[in-house]
C-alpha positions as CSV (number, residue, x, y, z in Angstrom):
1,M,86.3,87.4,87.2
2,I,89.8,87.7,88.6
3,R,90.3,85.0,91.2
4,T,93.9,84.6,91.1
5,L,96.8,87.3,90.4
6,A,100.4,87.3,90.3
7,V,102.4,90.4,91.3
8,V,106.0,90.6,90.0
9,G,107.9,93.1,91.7
10,T,107.2,94.0,95.3
11,G,107.9,97.5,95.7
12,L,105.4,100.4,96.6
13,I,103.2,99.9,93.6
14,G,103.2,96.0,93.3
15,T,102.7,95.5,97.0
16,S,100.0,98.0,96.9
17,V,98.2,96.4,94.0
18,A,98.6,93.1,96.1
19,L,97.3,94.5,99.4
20,A,94.2,95.9,97.4
21,A,93.5,92.9,95.6
22,V,93.9,90.6,98.8
23,R,91.3,92.8,100.6
24,R,88.8,92.0,97.7
25,G,89.2,88.0,98.2
26,V,91.6,87.6,95.4
27,T,94.5,84.9,95.9
28,V,97.8,86.8,95.2
29,H,101.0,85.3,94.4
30,L,104.1,87.4,95.0
31,L,107.4,87.2,93.0
32,D,110.4,89.3,93.2
33,T,114.4,88.7,92.7
34,D,114.8,90.6,95.8
35,A,114.0,87.8,98.7
36,S,113.9,90.4,101.2
37,A,111.1,92.4,99.5
38,V,108.8,89.7,98.6
39,R,109.3,88.3,102.2
40,T,108.3,91.7,103.4
41,A,105.2,91.9,101.1
42,E,104.2,88.4,102.4
43,L,104.5,89.5,106.1
44,L,102.3,92.6,105.5
45,G,99.6,90.3,104.3
46,A,100.0,91.1,100.4
47,G,99.8,87.3,99.3
48,T,101.9,84.1,99.4
49,A,105.6,84.1,98.1
50,R,104.9,80.4,96.8
51,P,104.4,80.2,93.0
52,P,101.2,79.5,91.6
53,G,100.6,75.7,90.6
54,E,98.8,76.7,87.6
55,P,98.5,80.0,85.4
56,V,96.7,82.8,87.3
57,D,93.9,85.1,85.7
58,L,96.3,88.1,85.5
59,A,99.8,88.8,86.2
60,V,100.7,92.6,87.1
61,L,104.6,93.5,86.3
62,A,105.6,95.9,88.7
63,V,108.9,96.5,87.3
64,P,110.8,99.6,85.7
65,P,110.0,100.5,82.1
66,S,113.2,99.1,80.8
67,K,112.5,95.7,82.5
68,V,108.8,95.2,81.0
69,A,109.4,93.4,77.8
70,D,112.0,91.1,79.3
71,V,110.1,90.3,82.2
72,L,106.9,89.7,80.3
73,S,108.8,87.4,77.7
74,E,110.2,85.5,80.7
75,Q,106.8,85.1,82.4
76,Q,104.9,84.2,79.4
77,A,107.6,81.6,78.4
78,R,106.9,79.7,81.9
79,G,102.8,80.4,81.6
80,L,102.8,82.7,84.5
81,A,99.3,83.9,83.7
82,R,96.5,84.0,81.2
83,S,96.6,87.7,80.8
84,Y,99.3,90.5,81.8
85,T,99.5,94.2,82.5
86,D,102.2,96.4,83.9
87,V,102.3,99.5,85.9
88,A,105.4,101.5,84.6
89,S,105.2,105.1,84.1
90,V,106.5,105.1,80.6
91,K,104.7,103.1,77.8
92,A,105.6,103.8,74.2
93,G,109.1,102.3,74.5
94,P,108.1,99.2,76.4
95,E,104.9,98.7,73.9
96,R,107.5,98.6,70.9
97,E,109.6,96.0,72.8
98,V,106.7,93.9,73.8
99,L,105.3,93.9,70.2
100,A,108.7,92.8,68.9
101,R,109.8,90.4,71.3
102,A,107.1,88.8,73.5
103,P,105.7,85.4,72.8
104,R,102.1,86.6,73.1
105,P,101.9,90.3,72.9
106,A,98.0,90.1,72.4
107,H,97.9,88.7,76.0
108,F,99.4,92.3,77.3
109,V,97.7,95.5,78.1
110,G,100.1,98.4,79.3
111,G,98.9,100.2,82.4
112,H,99.9,103.1,84.6
113,P,98.1,103.9,87.9
114,M,98.6,107.6,88.3
115,A,99.3,107.1,92.2
116,G,102.6,106.9,94.3
117,R,104.4,108.1,97.3
118,E,107.9,109.9,98.0
119,R,108.9,106.7,99.8
120,S,109.5,103.4,98.2
121,G,109.4,99.6,98.9
122,P,107.0,97.4,100.2
123,L,106.8,99.0,103.8
124,A,105.4,102.2,102.0
125,A,102.4,100.2,100.3
126,R,98.9,100.9,101.0
127,P,95.8,99.1,100.0
128,D,94.0,102.2,99.3
129,L,97.0,104.0,97.5
130,F,94.7,103.8,94.2
131,Q,91.4,104.8,95.6
132,G,90.0,107.4,93.1
133,R,93.0,107.7,91.3
134,T,93.2,107.6,87.3
135,W,94.6,104.6,85.9
136,V,95.7,104.7,82.5
137,L,95.5,101.7,79.9
138,T,97.4,101.8,76.7
139,P,96.2,98.7,74.5
140,S,98.3,98.1,71.6
141,R,97.1,97.3,68.2
142,L,97.3,93.5,69.2
143,T,95.9,93.6,72.9
144,S,92.9,91.1,73.3
145,K,89.5,92.0,74.5
146,R,90.2,89.4,77.4
147,A,93.4,91.1,78.6
148,F,91.9,94.6,78.4
149,D,88.9,93.5,80.4
150,R,90.8,91.7,83.2
151,A,93.1,95.1,83.3
152,L,89.7,96.9,83.8
153,E,88.4,94.4,86.5
154,L,91.9,94.8,88.4
155,I,91.3,98.7,88.2
156,A,88.0,98.2,89.8
157,L,89.5,95.9,92.5
158,C,91.9,98.6,93.4
159,G,89.4,101.4,93.5
160,G,90.8,103.3,90.6
161,V,89.2,105.3,87.6
162,P,90.2,103.9,84.1
163,A,91.4,106.2,81.4
164,V,92.4,104.7,77.9
165,M,95.1,106.5,75.9
166,Q,97.8,105.6,73.0
167,S,101.1,104.9,74.7
168,S,102.8,108.1,72.9
169,A,100.2,110.5,74.0
170,H,100.5,109.0,77.6
171,D,104.4,109.6,77.6
172,E,103.9,112.9,76.0
173,T,101.6,114.0,79.0
174,V,103.3,112.4,81.8
175,A,106.6,114.1,80.8
176,I,105.0,117.3,81.9
177,T,102.8,116.2,84.7
178,S,105.2,113.9,86.4
179,H,108.7,113.4,84.9
180,A,109.8,117.0,84.6
181,P,108.3,117.9,87.9
182,H,110.5,115.4,89.5
183,L,113.4,116.7,88.0
184,M,113.0,120.1,89.0
185,A,112.2,119.0,92.5
186,S,115.5,117.1,92.6
187,L,117.3,120.2,91.2
188,V,115.7,122.7,93.8
189,A,116.4,120.2,96.6
190,A,120.2,119.6,95.6
191,R,120.8,123.3,96.0
192,L,120.8,122.5,99.8
193,G,123.8,120.5,99.4
194,G,126.8,122.2,101.0
195,R,125.1,125.1,102.5
196,S,125.4,126.3,106.2
197,P,123.4,124.1,108.8
198,V,121.6,127.4,109.6
199,T,119.8,127.0,106.1
200,A,118.0,124.0,107.6
201,L,116.3,126.3,110.2
202,L,114.7,128.1,107.4
203,V,113.4,125.2,105.4
204,G,109.7,126.0,105.5
205,Q,106.6,124.0,104.4
206,G,106.6,125.7,100.9
207,F,110.0,124.1,100.2
208,R,109.0,120.7,101.6
209,D,105.9,120.7,99.5
210,A,107.9,121.7,96.3
211,T,110.7,119.2,96.7
212,R,108.7,116.1,98.3
213,I,109.0,114.0,95.4
214,A,112.6,114.4,95.1
215,R,112.9,111.6,97.8
216,G,111.9,108.9,94.9
217,E,114.3,106.0,94.5
218,A,117.1,107.5,92.4
219,R,117.7,104.3,90.3
220,L,114.1,103.7,89.5
221,W,113.9,107.4,88.3
222,T,116.9,107.1,86.2
223,D,115.1,104.3,84.3
224,I,112.0,106.1,84.0
225,I,113.7,109.5,82.6
226,E,115.8,107.5,80.2
227,T,113.1,105.6,78.8
228,N,111.3,108.8,78.3
229,A,114.2,111.0,77.5
230,A,112.9,112.3,74.1
231,E,109.7,113.7,75.6
232,I,111.0,114.9,78.8
233,A,113.8,116.9,76.6
234,G,110.9,118.7,75.0
235,V,109.7,120.1,78.3
236,L,112.8,121.0,79.5
237,S,113.6,122.8,76.3
238,A,110.4,124.9,76.8
239,L,111.6,125.4,80.7
240,E,114.8,126.6,79.4
241,S,113.3,129.4,77.4
242,D,111.2,130.4,80.4
243,L,114.5,130.2,82.9
244,T,116.4,132.3,80.5
245,Q,113.7,135.1,80.4
246,L,113.4,134.6,84.3
247,L,117.1,135.0,84.5
248,T,117.2,138.0,82.5
249,A,114.6,139.6,84.7
250,M,116.2,138.9,87.8
251,R,119.4,140.7,86.6
252,D,117.3,143.5,85.5
253,L,115.7,143.9,88.9
254,S,118.7,143.8,90.7
255,A,120.6,146.2,88.7
256,R,120.8,149.8,89.7
257,D,120.0,150.8,85.9
258,P,116.3,151.5,85.9
259,R,115.9,151.2,82.1
260,N,115.0,147.6,81.8
261,R,113.6,147.2,85.4
262,A,109.9,147.9,84.4
263,Q,109.7,145.6,81.4
264,S,111.6,142.9,83.4
265,R,108.9,143.3,86.2
266,R,106.1,142.9,84.0
267,N,107.8,139.9,82.4
268,L,108.1,138.5,86.0
269,T,104.3,139.1,86.7
270,A,103.4,137.5,83.6
271,L,105.3,134.5,84.3
272,L,103.6,134.1,87.7
273,E,100.1,134.8,86.4
274,R,100.5,132.1,83.8
275,G,101.5,129.7,86.5
276,V,98.3,130.9,88.5
277,A,96.0,130.6,85.5
278,A,97.2,127.0,84.6
279,L,96.4,125.9,87.9
280,E,92.9,127.3,88.1
281,S,92.1,125.8,84.8
282,L,92.6,122.2,86.4
283,P,89.3,120.6,87.2
284,A,88.9,120.1,91.0
285,P,89.6,116.7,92.3
286,A,86.3,114.7,92.1
287,P,85.4,113.5,95.6
288,G,85.1,109.8,95.9
289,P,83.4,107.5,98.4
290,L,85.7,106.2,101.2
291,A,87.2,102.7,100.6
292,A,85.3,99.7,101.7
293,D,87.5,99.0,104.4
294,T,87.8,102.6,105.8
295,A,86.1,103.3,109.2
296,R,84.8,106.5,110.3
297,V,85.0,108.6,113.5
298,D,82.5,111.3,114.0
299,V,83.4,114.2,116.2
300,T,81.0,116.7,117.4
301,I,82.4,120.2,118.0
302,A,81.0,123.2,119.7
303,E,80.5,126.1,117.6
304,R,83.3,128.5,119.1
305,P,85.9,130.2,117.1
306,G,89.1,128.3,116.9
307,E,87.4,125.0,117.8
308,L,87.5,123.3,114.4
309,A,91.2,124.4,114.2
310,R,91.9,122.8,117.5
311,L,90.2,119.5,116.6
312,L,92.2,119.4,113.4
313,D,95.6,120.0,115.3
314,T,94.8,117.3,117.8
315,A,93.6,114.9,115.2
316,A,97.0,115.4,113.2
317,G,99.0,114.6,116.2
318,Y,97.5,111.1,115.8
319,G,98.0,110.6,112.3
320,A,94.7,112.0,111.0
321,G,95.9,114.3,108.2
322,P,93.7,116.8,106.0
323,D,93.5,113.9,103.5
324,T,91.4,112.0,106.2
325,V,88.9,114.6,106.9
326,A,85.3,114.6,105.1
327,A,83.0,117.2,104.8
328,P,81.2,118.5,107.9
329,V,77.9,117.0,108.3
330,A,74.9,118.0,110.3
331,P,72.7,114.9,111.3
332,H,70.4,116.5,113.5
333,G,69.5,119.3,110.7
334,P,70.9,122.8,110.1
335,D,70.5,124.0,113.9
336,G,72.0,121.0,115.4
337,P,75.7,120.4,116.4
338,L,78.1,120.4,113.6
339,V,80.0,116.8,113.1
340,I,83.3,116.5,111.7
341,R,83.8,113.1,110.2
342,F,87.3,111.4,109.8
343,G,88.0,108.3,107.5
344,L,90.8,106.1,108.3
345,A,91.7,102.3,108.5
346,P,89.8,100.7,111.2
347,A,92.9,100.3,113.6
348,E,93.6,103.9,113.1
349,A,90.3,104.9,113.5
350,A,90.0,103.1,116.9
351,T,93.1,104.7,118.0
352,L,92.1,108.2,117.1
353,A,88.6,107.7,118.5
354,E,90.1,106.7,121.7
355,K,92.6,109.8,121.8
356,L,90.1,112.3,120.9
357,A,87.5,110.8,123.7
358,A,90.4,111.0,126.1
359,A,90.9,114.5,125.2
360,G,87.2,115.4,125.9
361,W,86.0,115.4,122.4
362,D,82.3,114.0,121.7
363,V,83.3,111.1,119.5
364,V,81.1,108.5,118.0
365,R,82.7,105.4,116.4
366,E,81.5,104.0,113.0
367,D,79.9,100.8,114.5
368,D,77.7,103.2,116.7
369,V,76.2,105.0,113.7
370,P,72.8,103.8,112.4
371,D,73.3,104.5,108.7
372,G,76.0,103.1,106.6
373,R,76.7,106.0,104.3
374,A,80.2,107.0,103.7
375,P,81.1,110.6,103.4
376,A,83.0,112.0,100.4
377,L,86.5,112.8,101.2
378,V,87.6,116.6,100.6
379,G,90.7,116.6,98.5
380,A,92.9,113.3,97.7
381,P,95.7,111.6,99.2
382,G,99.1,112.9,98.8
């Protein structure tokens, strides 16, 4: 059982791991070369900035991919922990370096929680960041059972869903699911540079959704992309072929000569349909339970057209976005009133309940509800 934890690197991911562990009663020690970041994480309640007096059960290395082997070697030499894992989004290169240079590579297992935000730093951290999210482990040929089991326990503490992959397969996969999309978002967002101020007036939700991740910290993403450059290059080469075909279609469709228009229109439609089909083939996110420290707010609504939309608009104004909304429930049977359930952090739930009640809604707080069942959230936090 993990009773003590060290987190090396108090950015978004490291501090979120620490917050989740603290809420489960784990003693967490925070380490970072950035004194401001570690102090901020400590003030958030993510643990103590004091170094441990003896080796902790597990150390989490929340550092860029290119730094994993160096930091692991340094911390193993000082005896920081009995087992080690990391959270970097590239695995094969760091694994090779760990096997070549770390004093005790058997005590390490690579890890990558598939969760994040467009914001960075400890102030963006959330204890529920990993709730219901896939957390990949990439054990090497030398990884010990103890190190692997402790990493599994960490995932459970944070509410994640473990998956095991080879490091090379992981890197090939995230090149298409994470790294190339980040580059594409950055390229599209950069097209706004130098445009007329009027352009900003026409930036709609579609553009914001497609480019949201481009806000990621540039130096960290440079490290990630450099470390996985070979796999990303393969994805970009395939995209280059698609873009060449798309550009040809655009030129044909904008020309007056009708000879190639029909074929280019078919090519364009086929490309768009491929995208739709690929997205529809993805499994729907599995609904998961609310985190243990999540409070609920039940709101009874009148069954009038537009009433649900009015409630959701009102709740959104107080920070309760779509990711906090649970499936409607009917506690009094199918003929009874419809109840919409929100799941939020306790303080946020209290504020939402107060504001909705003041606005005239029939609100029931979690501590007034006789049963302790938690709803399944629809969708997943972004």
